[in-house]
DOFI-307780 format. One record per residue: residue number from 1; residue in one letter; x, z, y of N, C-alpha, C, O in turn. Coordinates in Angstrom, 3 decimals. Atoms other than C-alpha are relative to their C-alpha. Layout:
N
ATOM  num  residuo      n.px      n.pz      n.py     ca.px     ca.pz     ca.py      c.px      c.pz      c.py      o.px      o.pz      o.py
ATOM  NUM        A         X         Z         Y         X         Z         Y         X         Z         Y         X         Z         Y
...
END
This chain:
219
ATOM  num  residuo      n.px      n.pz      n.py     ca.px     ca.pz     ca.py      c.px      c.pz      c.py      o.px      o.pz      o.py
ATOM    1        M     0.053    -1.289     0.728   -13.236    11.199   122.014     1.915    -1.515    -1.198     3.034    -1.167    -1.576
ATOM    2        F    -1.014    -0.001     0.880   -10.985     8.324   119.862     1.354    -0.636     1.228     2.544    -0.722     0.926
ATOM    3        K    -1.373     0.000    -0.970    -8.596     7.476   122.836     0.826     0.868    -0.025     2.044     0.703    -0.097
ATOM    4        Y    -0.555    -2.003    -0.243    -7.868    11.476   123.118     0.733    -0.362    -1.702     1.948    -0.516    -1.581
ATOM    5        F    -0.169     0.197     0.551    -7.383    10.779   119.569     1.472    -0.761    -0.684     2.475    -0.377    -1.286
ATOM    6        T    -1.487     0.545     0.186    -5.085     7.953   119.285     1.345     0.660     0.848     2.100     1.271     0.091
ATOM    7        L    -0.453    -1.489    -0.679    -2.931    10.087   122.008     0.701     0.270    -0.811     1.758    -0.172    -1.259
ATOM    8        L    -0.882    -1.451     0.762    -2.355    13.031   120.132     0.590    -1.353    -0.760     1.468    -1.918    -0.109
ATOM    9        V    -0.398     0.455     1.009    -1.744    10.542   116.946     1.924    -0.050     0.630     2.905     0.538     0.175
ATOM   10        F    -1.264     0.672     0.431     1.316     8.869   118.308     0.615     1.066     1.656     1.378     0.628     2.517
ATOM   11        I    -0.862    -0.888    -0.322     2.393    11.696   120.273     0.697     0.538    -0.429     1.927     0.567    -0.457
ATOM   12        I    -1.197    -1.131     1.123     3.002    14.202   118.065     0.499    -0.800    -1.999     0.870    -0.127    -2.961
ATOM   13        V    -0.057     0.674     1.615     3.385    11.433   114.489     1.263    -1.041     0.805     2.421    -1.157     0.402
ATOM   14        G    -0.977     1.026    -0.118     4.885     8.517   116.926     1.575     0.615    -0.004     1.999     0.508    -1.155
ATOM   15        P    -0.483     0.556     0.748     8.424     9.463   117.469     0.807     1.049    -1.214     1.905     1.484    -0.867
ATOM   16        I    -0.097    -0.585     0.397     8.777    11.527   114.382     0.725    -1.438    -1.167     1.823    -1.726    -1.643
ATOM   17        C    -0.420     1.425     0.888     8.329     8.035   112.303     0.749    -0.435     0.660     1.860    -0.155     0.212
ATOM   18        F    -0.742     0.837    -0.509     9.920     5.854   114.874     1.432     0.820    -0.173     2.116    -0.121     0.232
ATOM   19        A    -0.937    -0.547    -0.088    13.280     8.259   114.496     0.035    -0.888    -1.374    -0.240     0.119    -2.027
ATOM   20        Q    -0.785    -0.369     1.538    14.167     7.048   110.897     1.379    -0.159    -0.243     2.222    -0.988     0.102
ATOM   21        Q    -1.995    -0.035    -0.021    17.539     7.733   110.129     0.262     0.272    -2.321    -0.092     1.125    -3.136
ATOM   22        G    -0.534    -0.272     0.740    19.345     6.583   107.000    -0.974    -1.002    -1.204    -1.886    -1.672    -0.720
ATOM   23        A     1.916     0.383     0.914    16.673     5.135   103.426    -0.328     0.340    -0.613     0.360     1.079    -1.318
ATOM   24        D     1.153    -0.323     0.228    13.681     5.541   102.261     0.410     0.062    -1.231     0.196    -1.013    -1.791
ATOM   25        T    -0.130     0.145     2.141    14.821     6.398    98.061    -0.918     0.313    -0.299    -1.116    -0.041    -1.461
ATOM   26        I     0.914    -0.536     1.310    11.895     7.972    97.015    -1.107    -1.104     0.164    -1.779    -0.991    -0.861
ATOM   27        H     0.504     0.774    -0.381     9.670     4.932    98.438     0.484    -1.387    -0.144    -0.290    -2.275     0.212
ATOM   28        Y    -0.537     1.553     0.165    11.683     1.713    97.732    -0.532    -0.417    -1.588    -0.632     0.048    -2.724
ATOM   29        R     1.464     1.142     0.439     9.479    -0.826    96.346    -0.770     1.115    -1.581    -0.666     0.783    -2.762
ATOM   30        K     0.627    -0.532     0.064     7.471     1.924    95.152    -1.694    -0.348     0.060    -2.132    -0.746     1.140
ATOM   31        V     1.014    -0.241    -0.861     3.462     2.027    94.473    -0.698     1.764    -0.258     0.009     2.503    -0.944
ATOM   32        Y     0.344    -1.565    -0.482     1.903     5.582    94.911    -1.691    -0.057    -0.093    -2.428    -0.488     0.793
ATOM   33        Y     1.791    -0.079    -0.281    -2.006     6.169    93.754    -0.141     1.178     0.819     0.667     2.103     0.907
ATOM   34        F     0.185    -1.783    -0.848    -3.766     8.969    96.189    -0.828     0.067     0.053    -1.517    -0.893     0.396
ATOM   35        A     1.214    -0.155     0.425    -6.442    10.664    95.439    -1.342     1.461     0.302    -2.034     1.933    -0.599
ATOM   36        G     0.235    -0.901    -0.984    -8.064    13.486    98.279    -1.216     0.154    -0.393    -1.930    -0.519    -1.136
ATOM   37        T     1.566    -1.130    -0.606   -11.000    15.667    99.031     0.066     0.930     1.029     1.168     1.343     1.390
ATOM   38        G    -0.380    -0.509    -1.280   -11.760    17.563   101.957    -2.388    -0.267     1.033    -3.555    -0.024     0.725
ATOM   39        L     1.089    -0.207    -0.793   -14.553    16.985   104.780     0.393    -0.862     0.893     1.493    -0.998     1.429
ATOM   40        A     0.627     0.603    -1.688   -15.873    14.883   107.497    -0.696     0.077     0.747    -1.889    -0.140     0.532
ATOM   41        L     0.264    -1.024    -1.275   -16.310    16.359   110.813    -1.376    -1.004     0.665    -1.242    -1.950    -0.112
ATOM   42        P     0.383     0.841    -0.428   -19.013    14.192   112.614     0.126     0.911     1.475     0.416     2.056     1.821
ATOM   43        I    -1.319    -0.766    -1.284   -18.019    14.469   116.038    -0.883    -0.377     1.423    -1.975    -0.790     1.030
ATOM   44        G     0.786     0.943    -1.128   -19.651    13.131   119.844    -1.849     0.514    -0.185    -2.321     1.647    -0.095
ATOM   45        K     1.714     0.206     0.095   -23.716    12.508   119.368    -0.195    -0.641    -1.493    -1.219    -0.931    -2.110
ATOM   46        T     0.797     0.111     1.793   -23.264    11.645   115.730    -0.236     0.393    -0.792    -0.577    -0.071    -1.880
ATOM   47        K     0.416    -1.835     0.001   -23.660    15.840   115.679    -1.276     0.016     0.298    -1.709     1.149     0.084
ATOM   48        E     1.056    -0.129    -0.422   -27.161    14.966   116.960    -0.391    -0.520    -1.705    -1.513    -0.040    -1.869
ATOM   49        V     1.028     0.314     0.715   -28.210    13.433   113.295     0.801    -0.125    -1.765     0.510    -0.188    -2.959
ATOM   50        L    -1.433    -0.765     1.587   -24.807    14.099   110.903     0.396     0.617     0.081     0.969     0.728     1.165
ATOM   51        S    -0.629    -1.180     0.293   -23.626    16.897   109.787     1.021     0.227    -1.240     0.957    -0.549    -2.194
ATOM   52        P    -0.716     0.251     1.518   -21.219    17.628   107.035    -0.150     1.074    -1.201    -0.643     2.192    -1.350
ATOM   53        K     1.260    -0.904     1.501   -21.866    18.558   103.486     1.704    -0.596    -0.984     2.427    -1.591    -0.929
ATOM   54        L    -1.472    -0.061     1.204   -18.708    19.091   100.632    -0.780    -0.949    -1.067    -1.960    -0.895    -1.411
ATOM   55        F    -1.750    -0.015    -0.210   -16.805    17.354    99.401    -0.277    -1.801     0.115    -0.579    -2.534    -0.826
ATOM   56        S    -0.427     1.186    -0.056   -16.436    13.943   101.084     2.382    -0.418    -0.908     3.336     0.293    -1.226
ATOM   57        G    -1.084    -0.749     0.713   -13.340    12.488    99.510     0.423    -1.976    -0.067    -0.444    -2.845    -0.168
ATOM   58        S    -0.880     0.775     0.252   -10.282     9.431    99.296     0.771    -0.841    -1.385     1.673    -0.281    -2.009
ATOM   59        M    -1.196     0.239     0.873    -8.635     7.434    96.796     0.029    -2.110     0.651    -0.793    -2.966     0.978
ATOM   60        G    -1.042     1.008    -0.843    -5.985     4.453    98.130     1.069    -0.149    -1.162     1.243     0.464    -2.215
ATOM   61        L    -0.873    -0.046     0.172    -3.297     3.120    97.507     1.445    -0.035     0.859     1.520     0.070     2.083
ATOM   62        D    -1.464    -0.180    -0.696     0.288     3.163    98.510     1.342    -1.147    -0.623     2.027    -1.123    -1.646
ATOM   63        I    -0.610     0.486     0.137     2.184     0.718    98.766     1.091    -0.555     1.300     0.926    -0.591     2.519
ATOM   64        S    -1.097     0.162    -0.991     5.617    -0.427   100.117     0.656    -1.124     0.345     0.875    -1.853    -0.623
ATOM   65        L    -0.091     1.154    -0.208     6.826    -3.176   101.897     1.095     0.440    -0.034     1.436     1.617    -0.145
ATOM   66        K    -1.637     0.778     0.579    10.393    -4.738   101.408     0.468     0.929     1.450     1.640     0.554     1.414
ATOM   67        N    -0.691    -0.923    -0.492    11.528    -2.366   104.046    -0.934     1.500    -0.372    -2.095     1.703    -0.018
ATOM   68        P     1.244    -1.541     0.478     9.956     1.327   102.638    -0.355     0.596     1.067    -1.414     1.215     0.954
ATOM   69        K     0.471    -0.709    -0.683     9.925     2.696   105.981    -1.583    -0.351     0.534    -2.207     0.221     1.427
ATOM   70        Y     1.483     0.525    -0.534     6.408     0.626   106.149    -0.686     0.230    -1.015    -0.241     0.468    -2.138
ATOM   71        Y     0.252     0.065     1.265     3.647     0.702   104.393    -1.186    -0.808    -0.234    -1.401    -1.511     0.754
ATOM   72        L     1.848     0.460     0.825    -0.059    -0.701   102.601    -0.566     0.815    -0.397    -0.160     1.513    -1.327
ATOM   73        Y     0.453    -1.442     0.189    -2.644     1.774   102.844    -1.159    -0.274     0.018    -1.904     0.218     0.865
ATOM   74        P     1.011     0.005    -0.143    -5.531     0.067   101.443    -0.702     0.722    -0.514    -0.156     1.065    -1.563
ATOM   75        A    -0.137    -0.925     0.314    -8.144     2.734   100.853    -1.283    -0.145    -0.718    -1.343    -1.306    -1.122
ATOM   76        L     1.281    -0.498    -0.254   -12.014     3.917    99.972    -0.405     1.357     0.094    -0.154     2.407    -0.498
ATOM   77        Y     0.257    -1.895    -0.500   -13.477     6.745   101.629    -1.528    -0.033    -0.574    -2.037    -1.134    -0.783
ATOM   78        T     1.886    -0.231     0.514   -17.500     7.932   100.328     0.491     1.447     1.112     1.471     2.186     1.202
ATOM   79        F     0.084    -1.512    -0.561   -18.547    10.717   102.781    -1.616     0.327    -0.312    -2.517    -0.482    -0.535
ATOM   80        N     1.445    -1.083     0.046   -21.654    13.335   102.474    -0.269     0.404     0.690     0.607     1.228     0.954
ATOM   81        F     0.703    -0.145    -0.865   -23.873    13.986   105.153    -1.196     0.611    -0.325    -2.140     0.050    -0.881
ATOM   82        A     1.738    -0.362    -0.619   -26.738    16.621   105.952    -0.615    -1.061     1.354    -0.084    -1.215     2.454
ATOM   83        Y     0.546     1.318    -1.300   -29.361    13.517   108.012    -1.080     0.736     0.155    -1.629     1.210    -0.840
ATOM   84        N     0.684     0.201    -1.282   -31.655    14.292   110.817    -0.671    -1.423     0.493    -0.223    -2.240     1.298
ATOM   85        Q     0.645     1.507    -0.993   -33.927    11.346   111.715    -0.409     0.300     0.619    -0.955     1.393     0.464
ATOM   86        K     0.223    -0.080    -1.596   -34.668    11.030   115.198    -0.512    -0.733     0.538    -1.147    -0.435     1.550
ATOM   87        L     1.332     0.650    -0.237   -36.407     7.926   115.330    -1.708    -0.293    -1.169    -1.934    -0.257    -2.378
ATOM   88        E     1.288     0.137     0.928   -39.693     7.401   113.673     0.554    -1.823    -0.401     1.044    -2.717     0.289
ATOM   89        D    -0.204     2.136     0.753   -39.251     3.528   111.366    -1.567    -0.564     0.067    -2.563     0.069    -0.285
ATOM   90        N     1.502     0.876     0.429   -42.311     1.737   111.145    -0.966    -0.483    -1.516    -2.138    -0.767    -1.766
ATOM   91        K     0.027     0.455     1.752   -42.040     0.915   107.137    -0.715     1.252    -0.170    -1.808     1.123    -0.722
ATOM   92        Y     0.184    -1.071     0.159   -42.521     4.712   107.223    -1.028     1.260     0.812    -1.347     1.391     1.993
ATOM   93        N     1.077    -0.980    -0.399   -44.918     7.686   107.319     0.176     1.472     0.356    -0.702     2.239     0.753
ATOM   94        H    -0.678    -0.948     0.348   -42.817    10.355   107.121     1.655     0.290     0.919     2.689    -0.276     0.565
ATOM   95        I    -1.497    -0.448    -0.420   -39.729    11.970   109.529     0.633     0.983    -0.829     0.172     2.078    -1.149
ATOM   96        I    -0.682    -0.648     1.200   -36.932    12.925   107.074     0.850     1.777     1.042     1.082     2.241     2.158
ATOM   97        E    -0.530    -1.620    -0.330   -35.501    16.448   107.755     0.766     0.679    -0.530     0.425     1.756    -1.020
ATOM   98        N    -0.805    -1.658     0.219   -32.374    18.218   106.956    -0.119    -0.547    -1.753    -0.499     0.105    -2.725
ATOM   99        G     0.340     0.508     0.499   -32.193    15.269   104.802     1.546    -0.345    -1.325     2.089     0.718    -1.624
ATOM  100        N    -1.255     0.287     0.878   -28.781    13.436   101.925     0.303    -1.266     0.763    -0.620    -2.069     0.633
ATOM  101        S    -0.845     1.551    -0.280   -26.613    10.159   103.747     1.322     0.032    -0.923     1.831     0.822    -1.718
ATOM  102        S    -1.129     0.541     0.594   -23.936     8.648   102.641     0.680    -1.411     0.313     0.004    -2.439     0.335
ATOM  103        I    -0.580     1.121    -0.030   -21.179     6.124   103.246     0.994     0.167     0.058     1.678     1.112     0.451
ATOM  104        Y    -1.137     0.650     1.113   -18.699     3.993   101.489     0.563    -0.920     1.203    -0.173    -1.531     1.979
ATOM  105        M    -0.820     0.271    -0.674   -15.726     2.790   103.411     1.001    -0.231    -0.751     1.563     0.659    -1.390
ATOM  106        L    -0.714    -0.573     0.732   -13.383     0.901   101.902     1.459    -0.943     1.452     1.841    -2.112     1.415
ATOM  107        S    -1.165    -0.397    -0.820   -10.557     0.887   104.675     1.860    -1.107    -0.431     2.576    -0.994    -1.426
ATOM  108        L    -0.949     0.751     0.801    -7.559    -1.961   104.748     1.590    -0.003     1.577     2.128    -0.847     2.294
ATOM  109        A    -1.009    -0.274    -0.765    -4.864    -0.163   106.853     1.393    -0.112    -0.261     1.733    -0.536    -1.366
ATOM  110        G    -1.581     0.193    -0.087    -0.945    -0.126   107.603     0.628     0.981     0.227    -0.017     1.999     0.475
ATOM  111        G    -0.823    -1.349    -1.548     1.686     2.255   109.378     1.337     0.038    -0.404     2.160    -0.873    -0.498
ATOM  112        T    -2.345    -0.152    -0.529     5.438     3.423   109.321    -0.270     1.680    -0.984    -1.189     2.237    -1.583
ATOM  113        R     0.191    -1.431     0.929     6.159     6.744   107.685     1.671     0.412     0.205     2.317    -0.598     0.489
ATOM  114        K    -1.241    -0.810    -0.267     9.797     9.041   108.090     0.464     1.177    -1.529    -0.175     2.228    -1.476
ATOM  115        Q    -0.872    -0.193     1.031    11.894    10.333   104.564     0.212     1.710     0.749     0.360     1.464     1.946
ATOM  116        M    -0.711    -1.007    -0.169    12.859    13.940   105.375    -0.127     0.553    -1.596    -1.135     1.124    -2.010
ATOM  117        R     0.224    -0.982     1.092    13.945    15.150   101.703    -0.622    -0.913    -0.380    -0.932    -2.098    -0.250
ATOM  118        R     1.932     0.208     0.447    11.206    15.730    99.901    -0.433     0.056     0.498    -1.270     0.674    -0.160
ATOM  119        L     1.040    -0.342    -1.000     8.984    15.990   103.011    -0.059    -0.902     0.533     0.854    -1.365     1.216
ATOM  120        N    -0.145     1.047    -0.857     7.234    13.207   104.117    -1.050    -0.738     0.736    -2.159    -0.745     0.203
ATOM  121        T     1.067    -0.732    -1.428     5.285    12.454   107.626    -0.026    -1.862     0.254     0.732    -2.804     0.482
ATOM  122        Y     0.476     1.573    -0.643     3.304     9.349   108.286    -1.068    -0.199     0.864    -1.695     0.750     1.335
ATOM  123        V     0.762     0.442    -0.983     1.186     7.396   110.410    -1.084    -1.484    -0.395    -0.352    -2.299    -0.956
ATOM  124        Y     0.152     0.580     0.147    -0.897     5.004   109.939    -1.674    -0.303     0.403    -2.241     0.714     0.802
ATOM  125        A     0.792     0.517    -1.487    -4.290     2.851   111.779    -0.505    -1.417    -1.332    -0.008    -1.422    -2.458
ATOM  126        G     1.054     1.488    -0.085    -6.621    -0.848   110.883    -1.745    -0.047    -0.590    -2.925     0.250    -0.777
ATOM  127        P     1.550     0.711     0.227    -9.336    -1.922   110.048    -1.107     0.694    -1.174    -0.607     1.257    -2.148
ATOM  128        S     1.509    -0.735     1.189   -13.226    -0.548   107.801    -0.581    -0.619     0.565    -0.699    -0.931     1.750
ATOM  129        F     1.008     0.464     0.384   -15.549    -2.018   106.412    -1.216     0.516    -1.147    -0.678     0.701    -2.238
ATOM  130        G     0.676    -0.803     0.935   -18.819    -0.442   104.301    -1.020    -0.357     0.305    -1.352    -1.401     0.866
ATOM  131        L     1.431    -0.201     0.956   -22.019     0.483   103.204    -0.463     1.311     1.278     0.327     2.036     1.882
ATOM  132        V    -0.654    -1.928    -1.055   -23.550     3.691   105.678    -2.566    -0.426    -1.453    -3.448    -1.280    -1.546
ATOM  133        N     0.777    -0.505    -0.155   -26.630     4.775   103.977    -1.243     1.036     0.186    -0.928     2.223     0.107
ATOM  134        E     0.269    -0.955    -0.817   -29.355     6.505   105.190    -2.161     0.161    -0.419    -3.146    -0.577    -0.468
ATOM  135        P     1.507    -0.403     0.729   -32.806     7.958   103.926    -1.165    -0.284     0.662    -1.112    -0.566     1.859
ATOM  136        R     1.139     0.632    -1.319   -36.324     7.074   105.225    -1.451     0.803    -1.765    -1.050     0.711    -2.925
ATOM  137        A     0.511    -0.737     0.630   -39.532     9.162   103.102    -1.485    -0.988     0.302    -1.820    -1.164     1.474
ATOM  138        Q     1.557     0.455     0.641   -43.446     7.080   101.574    -0.470     1.012    -0.207     0.226     1.568    -1.056
ATOM  139        Q     1.157    -0.900     0.243   -46.103     9.759   101.484    -1.070    -1.286    -1.110    -1.482    -2.187    -0.379
ATOM  140        I     0.834     0.642     1.023   -48.244     7.735    98.568    -0.914     0.490    -0.443    -0.736     0.429    -1.659
ATOM  141        E     0.599    -1.420     0.219   -51.347    10.469    98.240     0.949     0.992     0.214     1.685     1.024     1.200
ATOM  142        S    -1.260    -0.642     0.255   -49.144    13.333    96.825     0.953    -0.326    -0.411     1.522     0.638    -0.922
ATOM  143        T    -1.290     0.590     0.006   -46.367    11.557    96.332     0.929    -0.247     0.955     0.867    -1.305     1.580
ATOM  144        I    -1.536     0.412    -1.383   -43.086    11.659    98.881     0.572    -0.943    -0.985     0.879    -0.600    -2.126
ATOM  145        K    -1.429     0.816     0.703   -40.958     8.773    97.634     0.801    -0.806     0.267     0.408    -1.969     0.350
ATOM  146        I    -0.861    -0.281    -1.055   -37.905     8.542    99.189     1.181    -1.303    -0.189     1.926    -1.611    -1.119
ATOM  147        D    -0.469     1.526    -0.260   -36.353     5.483    99.807     1.747    -0.115     1.246     2.197     0.679     2.073
ATOM  148        Y    -1.902     0.167    -1.211   -32.328     4.129   101.889    -0.371    -1.392     0.166    -0.649    -2.454    -0.391
ATOM  149        K    -0.312     1.124    -1.293   -32.171     2.472   104.847     1.373    -0.556    -0.582     2.131     0.401    -0.741
ATOM  150        R    -1.172     0.149     0.058   -28.926     0.351   103.765     0.785    -0.540     1.083     0.573    -1.749     0.987
ATOM  151        S    -0.585     1.373    -0.672   -26.944    -1.422   106.284     1.833     0.107     0.054     2.459     1.032    -0.465
ATOM  152        F    -1.479     0.415     0.163   -23.033    -2.830   106.878     0.352     0.747     0.940    -0.356     1.386     1.718
ATOM  153        A    -0.241    -1.029    -0.836   -20.994    -1.153   108.566     1.957    -0.348     0.707     2.848    -0.403    -0.140
ATOM  154        V    -1.352     0.474     0.397   -17.360    -2.141   110.224     0.756     0.209     1.127     0.326    -0.515     2.025
ATOM  155        G    -0.840    -1.336    -0.400   -15.058    -0.092   112.021     1.648    -0.127    -0.343     2.381    -0.899    -0.961
ATOM  156        A    -1.992    -0.793     0.094   -11.323     1.537   112.195    -0.040     1.097    -0.500    -0.690     2.072    -0.121
ATOM  157        K    -0.760    -1.678    -0.481    -9.472     4.155   110.744     1.398    -0.171    -0.009     2.218    -1.087    -0.064
ATOM  158        M    -1.920    -0.415    -0.247    -6.202     5.948   111.078    -0.256     1.114    -0.268    -1.278     1.710    -0.607
ATOM  159        G     0.202    -1.072     0.226    -4.480     8.690   110.961     1.155     1.039    -0.534     2.114     0.375    -0.928
ATOM  160        F    -2.196    -0.483    -0.313    -0.991    11.071   110.652    -0.471     1.292    -1.519    -1.276     2.220    -1.584
ATOM  161        G    -0.290    -1.575     0.920    -0.134    13.311   107.167     1.065     0.423     0.021     1.960     0.313     0.859
ATOM  162        A    -1.614     0.404     0.292     2.461    14.108   105.461     0.179     0.768    -1.548    -0.467     1.800    -1.732
ATOM  163        D    -0.021    -0.626     1.218     3.178    15.197   102.056     1.483     0.577    -0.689     2.477     0.413     0.018
ATOM  164        Y    -0.864    -0.064    -0.260     5.749    16.599   100.088     0.211    -0.216    -1.932    -0.620    -0.202    -2.840
ATOM  165        K    -0.656     0.793     2.166     7.654    15.462    95.998    -0.091     1.570    -0.575     0.245     2.579     0.045
ATOM  166        F    -0.052    -0.807     0.901     7.254    17.791    93.629     0.561    -0.969    -1.997     0.044    -2.052    -2.269
ATOM  167        K    -0.070     0.738     0.537     8.674    16.610    90.305    -0.180    -1.414    -0.457     0.742    -2.216    -0.607
ATOM  168        S     0.111     0.293     0.781     6.517    14.560    88.764    -1.132    -0.361     0.921    -1.962    -1.015     0.290
ATOM  169        F     1.187     0.283    -0.617     3.710    14.170    92.073     0.601     0.330     1.170     1.679     0.915     1.272
ATOM  170        F    -0.406    -1.061    -1.280     3.684    15.005    95.835    -1.329     0.022     0.397    -2.214    -0.832     0.354
ATOM  171        L     1.612    -0.571    -0.214     0.794    17.271    97.024     0.134    -0.177     2.149     1.210    -0.071     2.737
ATOM  172        G    -0.434     0.617    -1.183    -0.054    16.197   101.108    -1.463    -0.086    -0.121    -2.309    -0.230    -1.004
ATOM  173        G     1.314    -0.064    -0.355    -2.709    16.429   103.492    -0.041    -0.675     1.088     1.037    -1.220     1.326
ATOM  174        E     0.229     1.268    -0.966    -4.110    14.222   106.611    -1.293     0.447     0.829    -2.337     0.919     0.381
ATOM  175        V     1.174     0.033    -0.730    -6.208    14.345   109.588    -0.442    -1.626     0.219     0.324    -2.280    -0.488
ATOM  176        G     0.668     1.274    -0.206    -7.950    10.840   110.490    -1.547     0.049     0.816    -2.375     0.926     0.569
ATOM  177        Y     0.246     0.412    -0.025    -9.928     9.564   112.166    -0.880    -1.344    -0.371    -0.318    -2.347    -0.810
ATOM  178        M     0.822     1.004     0.471   -12.917     7.269   111.515    -1.331    -0.190     1.266    -1.771     0.739     1.943
ATOM  179        G     0.629     0.536    -0.924   -15.468     4.657   113.798    -0.705    -0.644    -0.492    -0.438    -0.796    -1.684
ATOM  180        H     0.073     1.399     0.570   -17.383     1.935   113.187    -1.084    -0.529     1.468    -1.204     0.175     2.470
ATOM  181        F     0.729     0.390    -1.281   -19.781    -0.128   115.781    -1.965    -0.180    -0.492    -2.848    -0.736     0.162
ATOM  182        T     1.714     0.660     0.437   -23.542    -0.413   113.797     0.012     1.733     0.142     0.959     2.508     0.005
ATOM  183        R     0.635    -1.193    -0.539   -25.302     2.730   114.738    -0.572     0.455    -0.864    -0.578    -0.069    -1.978
ATOM  184        I     0.471    -1.086     1.424   -27.079     5.545   112.778    -1.012     1.082     0.850    -0.684     2.255     1.030
ATOM  185        Q     1.308    -0.354    -0.715   -30.605     6.434   114.809     0.699    -0.506     1.879     0.554    -0.040     3.009
ATOM  186        N    -0.188     0.470    -1.059   -29.324     4.847   117.427     1.424     0.425     1.541     1.742     0.008     2.655
ATOM  187        R    -1.432    -0.331    -0.280   -26.020     6.815   118.105     0.735    -0.376    -0.425     0.394    -1.137    -1.330
ATOM  188        P    -1.289     0.955     0.450   -22.559     5.612   117.413     0.358     1.101    -1.381    -0.135     2.144    -1.812
ATOM  189        F    -0.858    -0.552     1.168   -20.507     6.604   114.585     1.517     0.784     0.272     2.247    -0.182     0.495
ATOM  190        H    -0.708    -1.083     0.266   -17.590     9.462   114.672     0.666     0.616    -0.367     1.016     1.584     0.309
ATOM  191        T    -0.449    -1.446     0.576   -16.026    11.329   112.655     1.795     0.126    -0.146     2.603    -0.803    -0.148
ATOM  192        L    -1.271    -0.519     0.824   -12.707    13.390   111.574     0.437     0.520    -0.615     0.534     1.744    -0.533
ATOM  193        T     0.360    -0.545     0.992   -12.089    13.632   108.913     1.774     1.221    -1.205     2.998     1.093    -1.170
ATOM  194        I    -1.800    -0.824    -0.191    -9.136    16.320   107.365    -0.435    -0.609    -2.620    -1.381    -0.844    -3.372
ATOM  195        L    -0.148     0.308     1.589    -8.380    15.474   103.135     1.729     0.779    -0.437     2.921     0.853    -0.137
ATOM  196        F    -0.989    -0.956     1.201    -6.541    17.563   100.751     0.278    -0.673    -0.807    -0.816    -1.036    -1.241
ATOM  197        G     0.281     0.457     1.036    -5.074    15.502    97.789     2.105    -0.243    -1.079     3.226     0.157    -0.767
ATOM  198        L    -0.664     0.641     0.991    -2.653    14.078    94.924     0.754    -1.206     0.816     0.048    -1.674     1.709
ATOM  199        K     0.220     0.276     0.525    -0.527    11.869    95.049     1.092    -0.852    -0.870     2.207    -0.453    -0.534
ATOM  200        S    -0.952    -0.270     1.038     1.642     9.967    91.864     0.341    -1.732    -0.057    -0.273    -2.634     0.513
ATOM  201        D    -0.680     0.993    -0.538     3.827     7.157    91.475    -1.208    -0.136    -1.504    -1.701     0.594    -2.363
ATOM  202        I     0.752     0.902     1.354     1.847     4.217    89.188     1.124    -0.970     0.044     0.870    -1.707    -0.908
ATOM  203        T    -0.095     1.196     0.640     4.599     1.448    89.364    -0.103    -0.683    -0.911    -0.793    -1.699    -0.999
ATOM  204        R    -0.265     0.755     2.160     5.437     0.489    85.501    -1.134    -0.019     0.350    -1.101     0.323    -0.831
ATOM  205        L     1.679    -0.176     0.318     1.282     0.594    86.047     0.192    -1.441     0.579     0.061    -2.496    -0.042
ATOM  206        S     0.688     1.407    -1.000     1.083    -2.106    88.795     1.046    -1.524    -0.479     0.636    -2.656    -0.732
ATOM  207        D    -0.940     0.382     1.465     3.951    -3.691    86.856    -0.547    -1.274    -0.966    -0.634    -2.502    -0.974
ATOM  208        K     0.803     1.451     1.343     2.240    -4.986    83.582    -0.861    -0.156     0.900    -1.344    -1.217     0.503
ATOM  209        V     1.443     1.156     0.237    -1.010    -5.874    85.784     0.946    -1.241     0.722     1.067    -2.301     0.108
ATOM  210        V    -1.060     1.671    -0.506     1.404    -8.671    87.831     0.411    -0.824    -1.149     0.304    -2.041    -1.298
ATOM  211        E    -0.177     1.475     1.231     2.514   -10.021    84.617    -0.633    -0.051    -0.943    -0.250    -0.194    -2.104
ATOM  212        I     1.005     0.208     1.363    -0.064   -10.180    82.674    -1.220    -0.667     1.305    -2.207    -1.262     0.872
ATOM  213        I     0.498     1.334    -1.127    -1.667   -12.075    86.137     1.134    -0.734     0.311     1.263    -1.230     1.430
ATOM  214        A    -1.204     0.889    -0.701     1.354   -13.798    86.440     1.160     0.420    -0.999     2.081     1.212    -0.797
ATOM  215        P    -1.463    -0.362     0.295     3.569   -14.041    83.590     1.501    -0.623     0.516     1.791    -1.573     1.243
ATOM  216        S    -1.390     1.108    -0.727     7.399   -14.599    83.976     0.015    -1.135    -0.895    -0.205    -1.275    -2.098
ATOM  217        T    -0.698     1.897     1.011     8.428   -18.373    82.990     1.647     0.477    -0.428     2.269    -0.361    -1.082
ATOM  218        N    -1.592    -0.330     0.374    12.082   -16.811    82.386    -0.392    -0.080    -1.221    -1.376     0.473    -1.715
ATOM  219        P     0.261     0.182     1.048    13.036   -18.526    79.044     0.754     1.714    -0.840     0.659     1.902    -2.053
END
């Protein structure tokens, strides 16, 4: 599934992004904050354990490089899923059905984009790492205690999207893929992400933070 998604990204978005013409005046020396919300849809064998719940989301920074055609995209993703336990856990005496699982992943991606007046298209990819929470149930007399098994995950995040600039903000959406090497109930983790949100200019704020951390030495 991953290789097909990769091919789809570059077929659809690659020619657009690499056909850059003229200067990108919207992103030059800019830092933007993006906040999105939407769905994470498990695919493949992941669906045997996880199913989508409302809502998943992301928070990230769009940091233009010296050439604004390229950018860094660090982002935190929070995924919520319904969870059906498939394997017994010797530490617990109950199996979870229709429970709740959450996954928090930090992605350190980079990408390229194309500005077409107020419309921008982009593609990105990079490594990700984070925390997986799986529910567990233990009955003690008449009480059922819910615990969470936590595991560290390492994987990758990639995607493509578009946004449109209004007077003081961008409105956009993106479709992405995330997978990681940590298995959940002995199943691989693959998910399709669909997010919509707003992007706003925080360049002045970031400049102030830099000035506080490393004040200018000019007289």
